[in-house]
C-alpha positions as CSV (number, residue, x, y, z in Angstrom):
1,M,146.0,121.1,55.0
2,E,145.6,124.3,57.0
3,P,145.7,127.5,54.9
4,T,148.4,130.1,55.4
5,T,147.1,133.6,56.2
6,L,149.1,136.7,55.2
7,T,148.3,140.4,55.1
8,L,148.3,142.1,51.8
9,A,151.7,143.8,52.7
10,E,153.2,140.4,53.7
11,F,152.0,138.8,50.4
12,Q,153.5,141.6,48.4
13,R,156.8,141.6,50.3
14,D,157.3,137.8,50.3
15,F,155.5,136.6,47.2
16,Q,157.9,133.7,46.9
17,K,156.8,132.3,50.3
18,A,153.1,132.4,49.1
19,R,154.0,130.8,45.8
20,D,156.0,128.0,47.5
21,R,153.0,127.3,49.8
22,A,150.6,127.2,46.9
23,Q,153.0,125.0,44.9
24,D,153.0,122.6,47.8
25,G,149.2,122.4,47.6
26,Y,148.3,124.8,50.4
27,S,145.8,127.7,50.1
28,V,147.1,131.1,51.0
29,I,144.5,133.6,52.3
30,V,145.5,137.2,51.7
31,K,143.8,139.6,54.1
32,G,143.1,142.7,52.0
33,D,141.4,146.0,52.6
34,G,137.9,144.9,53.4
35,A,138.2,141.5,51.5
36,D,140.0,138.2,51.8
37,F,141.6,136.7,48.7
38,I,142.6,133.1,48.1
39,F,145.9,132.3,46.3
40,E,146.5,128.8,45.3
41,K,147.8,126.6,42.5
42,Y,145.2,125.9,39.8
43,V,144.8,122.3,39.0
44,P,142.2,121.6,36.2
45,N,139.6,118.9,36.9
46,E,140.1,119.1,40.7
47,N,137.5,120.0,43.2
48,P,137.1,123.8,42.7
49,F,136.2,124.2,46.3
50,R,139.4,122.8,47.7
51,G,140.7,124.9,50.5
52,M,137.3,126.6,51.2
53,E,135.9,123.9,53.5
54,H,136.3,126.4,56.4
55,I,133.9,128.7,54.5
56,F,131.3,126.2,53.1
57,G,131.9,123.1,55.3
58,P,132.5,119.7,53.8
59,I,131.8,119.6,50.1
60,R,131.1,116.5,48.1
61,R,130.9,116.4,44.3
62,F,128.4,114.0,42.8
63,P,129.5,112.0,39.7
64,K,128.2,113.2,36.4
65,P,125.2,111.2,35.1
66,K,126.1,108.5,32.6
67,T,124.6,108.6,29.1
68,N,124.3,105.9,26.5
69,G,126.3,108.0,24.0
70,H,123.4,108.8,21.8
71,K,122.3,112.4,21.1
72,T,118.7,113.3,20.3
73,K,118.1,115.8,17.6
74,K,115.1,118.0,17.7
75,S,113.1,118.1,14.5
76,H,112.1,121.5,13.2
77,H,108.7,121.6,11.5
């Protein structure tokens, strides 16, 4: 999915367009004064780097290590 790029003025003027794009799963890059901002729908437990591949390159998340369910307590002497 290719991100949509808007100027800050376009984003403010047509917020509904940006919101619709984000709702459809697209990232919206807002070109501000000296900085770019990313506007997108937040989906918990999803790759937090989605939509930023053009910045970081391909990103792969490794699975969390599995534990045996036991916790170790430290003894205080």
